[in-house]
N, C-alpha and C positions, 0 to 999 in steps of 0.2 A: 447545364453543368451545375453540380452542387456548389454552394457558396464555399464550402471547405476546400474543394479542389481548386476553385478559382483563386482563392486567397493564397494557397500553397504555391501554385504555378506563378502567379503574378509577383509575389514577394521574392521567389527564388530568382526571377529574371531581373530584379531591380536592386538587390541588396549586396553589399560586400561583407556582411556579417557571416559567421560560419560556425563550424563544428570542429572542436579540438578533441582528438582521441589519443590513445596510447599513453596517457598520463598515468603516473608521473615519469616513467622511465624513458619513453620514446615518443614524445608528443608530435602529433602531425595535425595540421589544420587544413581544412577544406572549406571553401565558401559554400553557402547553401546553393549557389548557382552551379558549382562543380558537382555537388551531390545530386542536384536535379539533372544534370547532363548524364551522369552515370545511371540515374534512375530511368531516364527516358530510353536509354539504350537497353537496359534490363527489361523495361516494359515492352519494347519492340520484340525482344527475344521471347517474352512470355506469350505475347499474342501469336507469334510465329509458332510457338510450341503448342498452341491450341487452347490457351486460356481465354475464356470468354467472360463477358459481363455477368457478375453475380457469382462467379466461382470463388470458392474458399481456398485460400492459400495459407499454409503454415510456415513459420520461419523458425529456424534453429541455427543460431550462430552466437558468437560471443563479442566480436568487435563491433562497436556501435556504427562505424563507418559503412561497412557492407550491409549491416542491418538497415541503416537509413536508406540506402539505395534499394534494397529488396522490398522494404515496406512501402516506400513511395512508389516503386514500380508496380506493386500490386494494386495500389489505388489508381494509378494512371491507366492500368490495363482493365479497370472496372471491377476488380476483385475485392474481397474482404481479407483482413489479416488476422491471424491468430499467432501469438507468440507462445511457442511450446515451452514447457518447463524443461530446464536443462539438467542433464545428468551431472553428478559430481563424481570425484574420484572414488567415493564410497558407494556409488549407486550400482545396484545389480542390473546390468544392461538388459538381461532377459526380462526382468520385471518392468524396467523402464519401457522397453519396446512394446510389451503387452499393454501397458497403460497408455502409451502413445497411440497405439492402434485404436484403442477405445475412443480416445479424443478425436482422432482423425475421422473415424466412422461417424461419431456424433455430429461433428460440424460439417461433414460431407466434403472434406478437403481433398482436392484432386492430387495435389503435390505438396511436398515439403521443399522449401527453398533452404539449401544447406550451405553453411559457411564454416570456416575454421573456428575452433579446432574440431568441431563436430563432423567435419567431412571425413574424419577417421571412422565414423559410424556408418559409412556408406554400405559396407558389407552387411552390417546388422540390419539396416533398412531393407536391403535387397532380400535377405533371408526371410523377412516377414512380409514381403510383397509390397513395400511402401515405395511409391514413386518419388523421385527427388530430382531437383535441378540444382547445380552448383552455382552459388551466387557469383563467384569470380568469373565464371563463363558468361553469365547473364550480363554482367557489367561491361564485358569486353565486346558485346555485340557490335557489328560494324556501323549500323545505322540507327539513329534514334527514332522514337515514335513521333509521327508528325503532330498529332493532336491526341489528348487524352480521350479514352473511351467515355462516352456521355454517361454521366451518373446523376441521379436525382436525390433529393433530400431524404427520401424513405429507403434508399438502398443501404445495405449494410456495409459499414466501414471497418468495424472491429468486432471480433468475437472474443471477448475477454474472459479467459478461464478464471473461475473463482478459486479461492484458496481453500476450498473444501477438500475432502478426501479424494485422492486420485483414483480410488477404486470406484467412485461414483461421480464422474466429472460432470461439470455444468458450465455452460458458457453464456455470458451476458451479451445480448445482441444490441450493438450500438450503431445507430444509423448515422449517415453523413450529417443530417440535420441536427441530431442530438449532440454529436461531437462538436459541431460548430457552435451550437448554443452554449455548451459548457465552456468551450475555449473562450468565447467572448465574455461570458460572465466572470470567469476566473481572472482573465487579463484586466478587465475593467476594475474589479474589486481590488486586485493586487497592485493596480496602477503600474503595470508593466510598460516600460518605455523600450520598445524593440531596438531603438537606435543607440541606447545608452546602457541598458541593463546587461549584466553578464551572469548567466545561470551556471551553477556548479552542482554536479550530481554524481552520486555513485549508485543510485537506486537501480534495482533489477528491471529489465525491460519486459519481463513477463508479469510484472505487477502493475496495476493501473496507475499508481502515483508516478512510477518511473516511466511507463510507456506513454501515458497521456500528458501528465503535467510537465515532465522534464525530458521529453523527446518530441512528441507530436506538436506540442504548443510552440517550442522554439523553431522547429522545422517549418511549421505552417506559417508563422509570422516573421521568420527570418531574424530571430534573436540570437545573440552569441551564446554558445553552449560549450562548456568544458565537461566532458563525460568520462568518468573513471568507471571501473568495474566494481561490483560488489565484493569480489575476491580481494581487490586491493584494499578496500575499507576494512574487511574482516582481518586481513593480515596486519594492517597498521592503521588504526582509526584516525590518527593525527594527519594522515595523508590528505584526508578530506579538508581539514582546516588549512593545511599548507597550500592546497590548491586555491582555496578562497583568497588567501593572502597573496599568492604569486600572480593570479590572474585578476585581482581586484574584483572578486565576485561580489555581486549585490543581492542575488536571489539564490536560495538553496532550500532544501527540504530533507527531512528524515523522519522515520518513526521515532517514538520516544526513546527506545533503547539506544538509537544512534547518538542522540545528544548525551545520554547518560554515560555511555562508554567513552565517547570523545572527551567529555568533561572531566572524567577521572584521569585521563592521560595528560591533560594540560598541566598538571602539577610537575611534570617531568621537564617542562620547557623553561628556558631562561627568559627573563623579561626581554621583550623586543624581538623574540625569535620569530614571531609571526604578527601580522597586522590584520585584525578582523573589523577594522573601523568602517570599511566600505559596505559591510553587510547591512541591508535595510529590510530584508524580508526573509525570515527563516521559518518556514512552515513546519509545524509539528502535527503529524496526523498518521493515519493508517493503523493505529493501535491506541488503546487507552493512554491518555496523557497523565503522567504522574507529576504533580506540581513540584514535589521535592526534587525530582530529577532535573526538571527545567531550571529551578533556582540554582541547583548545584552547577549546571552548565553555565548559566549566565554569570554567576558569581565568579567561577573559575576563569571565564573568558574575558571578564571585565578588564583585567590587567593587560590584555592584548587589544584593547580598543573596542570590544563589542558593546553595543548599546543594548541593554535588556529589552528596550522597547521594540527591537526588531523581531522578537519572537511572536509568531502568529499561530495560535491554536486553531485547529481546523477539524471539520467533520466531513467525511466523504465516503463514498462507496462506489463500486463498479456499476451498480444498478443506476446510478445518477451520472454515468460516464466517468466522473471523478469527484468533483467538488460539490458539496451540499451547502456548507457555510464556512466562512472565514471570520475570525475575530477582527475587530476594527484595527486598522494599521496604526502603528506608532503608540500603542497602548501597552504592549508587552503582555505577559501572563496576567489574566484577571480570573479570580475564582469566586464561586458562590459557596459560602460557608453555611451549611444547613444543619438542623437538629437531627442527629443520627437516629434517635429513637422514633421520632415522628416519621422519618423516611422509611425505616424498617417496618414499623407497626401500622402506620396510617397511609403510607404511600403518598405523602405530600412533602414538598421541600420547603420547610419552614425555616426562615433565617435563624441561625443559632444565637441564643443569648449567652452571655458570659457564664462560664462555669459548667455548662452542659457538654456532654459528649457530642462532638460535631464531625462532620465530613465536609471535605472541600472538593468541588468539581470545577474544572476549567470551563469558563464561558467561551463557547465556540462560535459566537457571532450570529448575526441574522442570516437567513437564507440568502444564497446568491441570487442575483437578478434572474427572473424567470422561473424560480423555484418557490414552492410553498412547503412548509413543515407544520404538522399538527401532532399533538399527543392525543391518543384515543384510549378508551377503556376496552376491556375484553369484549364488551357487547357493541363496540363501535361508536360509543358516545364521545363527542369531541370534548376534551378536558380543558379546564381553565388554567390560568397561569399557576405554576408551581404544583399542579397535580401531575403525578407520575403515571405514565402509561406507555403504550407502544408508539414510537414515532412512525409517522408515515409521510411520504413526500409525493409531490406532484409537480410536473413541469415539462418543458420541451426536451430537456436533457435526460429525462427518466426513460429507461428501456421499456419496451412493450412486451418483452419476453425473454425467456431463456431457451437455449437448446440443451436438451438432456438426453440421457440414454434411452428414455422412453418417448422421445419426440419433443416438439416444441411445447413450451409451457408459458401461458400468459402470466403477466405479473401484476396487472392493474385491475382495479375494480371498475364498475360501470361509470364512475365519476373521475377515473384517471389516477386514483391514489394507489401507491405501492407501499405495502407494509415492510418496514425495514428490518424487523426482528430486534431492534434496539429499544431498550427501556430508557425513558428520559422525560424531560419537561421543557417548557419554555418560560423565560423570565425576562421581562423588559425587551421582548422581541428577539432574545438570543436563545440559541439551542444549547441544551445541556444533555449529555449522554451519561447515564448511570451504568450501563452494562448491557451485554447481550441477553435478551429475554430467555433464551434456552439454557443459559448458564447460571441464571439466578438460583441460589440455594434457598429454599423456603423451609424454615424451621419454626414450628409453632405459630405460623401465620406471619412470621417476620421475613423480610427479604434481606438476604445476605449476598452482597455482590463479590464475585470471585476476585476482582481487582483489589478490593480492600484486603482480602486474605493474602493475596500474592505480594502486595507491597509490604505488608507487615513481615511476611516470611523473608522477603528479599532484603530487608534491612538487617538481618542477622549476619554477623561476620562469618565469612566462609562460604556463603551462598553465592553462586555465580550470578552476576548481574543479568536480569531478564530471564532467569531460568528457575522460576518458582511457579508452580501451577496448583490451583485449587480444583479438586476433583469431587463432583457431586456423586455420592454413592446411592445405589438403588435402595429405596427404603424397605421394600417388601412389607412385612408385617410390623416393621419397627419405625420409629421416628426417622425422618430423613436426616442423613449425616453427610459429612464431607471429610476429605483427607487432603493432605498437602504433600506434594512431591517436589523436591528441589535437587539441583545439581551442585556438587561440591568436589573439589580436589581431595577433600578429606574422606570421601566415601571409601569404605573398607576398613577404616580405623574405628573400631567399636567404641572406644571411649569418646572420640571426637564426634562420632555420629550421635551418640547418646546425649552429649552436652548440647549439640546443635538442635536435636529434636525437642528437647525440653525448652530451650530458648525460643524456638519457633512457635511451639504450642502456647507459651506464655505471651509472646508478642501478638499472636492471632487472637487469643482470648481478650487481651486488652483492647485490640482494635475493633472486634465485632461482637464481643460479649459471649462468644461460643467457642469451646475448645474443639479442635479437630479430632476426629476419631482415630486418626493415624498420621504420622509424619514419616516420610520415606526419603532417605538421602541416597542419591544416585551419582554415578561417575559422570564427568563432563561428556557432552554430546550424546546423552541417553534419551532425553525427553523428545517425543515426536513433535515435529514441526512441519508447517506447510512449506512449499517451495519459497515463499516470500519471508519465511522466518518466524511466523506466528506459531505460538504453542497450540497443539491440538489437545484440548482438555479431555475430550471424550476418549481418545486413544491412550491417554496417560493413565486411565483406570487400570490397565493391565499391570501396572507396577505396584498397585495397592494390594496388600495381602487380604484375602477374603476372611 
């Protein structure tokens, strides 16, 4: 039996810690033992239905409680799990079904485990020939599975869909051994006390940070988890902080935009309305970290007892199961301030002297135990400290391959290294990420990072938080250029758009030394995003006039 399954089963049988769902309106708590009992019954139903070791099972549901039973049942029955991207009220179901068929074919899924409210899609699935089993019926199977199906460290536990284009899906293959290695590394580094810590999360379960870090980890180790839905957070961001206060949360996580949005809402609360003093570990990851946003959140939350030292900047990716590096605990946000010109022109991160234009990057900590990180040049030469190149990783938690529409694709070289596609460097043993290599805008030999452009544009009044995107334009026979697209409620007001465009161009020019070729102001909810909420820079090009 894999160490991961052994730990999950053992802890479920010995702990009184549990999972609270339905928050904030209708909370219901189940112990992990109760979840395991439901999962055992569902696993027996899966085996009876013909599921065999190595089968791929896809899960589509919203409530974390039945999801927990379905996911755990899949593992107990010897299968692997894929969390399908969920349709929203604005989703074209015909397009969603077509994309889902592609995903199911790619991962070789035999069935979809279907739960509310998506059981309403049963007819849609039938029309497209997609087999499904209802999670509620699985959970009510009369007899539990006697023993889990035997699994080994190399067997696949998760097929994690990447946040790339749904028209060209790709799944990261995560083994039992890789999952267990990353769980141990993250828990050790974060100093998780499974008998004391309370995890609070609203993160989507089809994203690796939500599925692995704030679902699989507490379920496997039997830590207390309070789980809200992403829709609850989007509808009322302060709900997240209210749950931390109510349940005395000690551990949480969000992408940078989550802290930015919640931080701005805190000004509406009276002193003493919530208590954030119990929070000791607030991970910030999954997207570029904006130091200004972090400081805005910690400053606003200080009057509610938040210690700024609890903020933990992190680097992670599905290809490493989840975590690659965590900043040291109890140090808060730490940044590396570097000379902007040396970074752009010479690709080295020289500490900035007073009076020169500078950039600041969050220090993301040393690699987690069992992982190695290097920066390499385009010809594969290992770079020294503060030399900027492509980051690569190696270790037990790193995937050995993807599943793609064209078949399996290996990810590692002969020495076990995986190229991340991220530009960055190392300093004093800590990882620093500058941006995605494919998104870097190169003008006159200078590297311009989209995040710098987007932060400058996002600082302009009227731009919706987290909804500014820098778009690299095809150079053709001209010098490479870039444009900026933003969302604003002022879209359609010609005078307001003109004023915003001028201000955005000026801010960007000041930040990166280059003026955008165009600035486009769009209505809210226009910019294309991945299912986990990340902006799709490439697809945003369609909004830029030629």
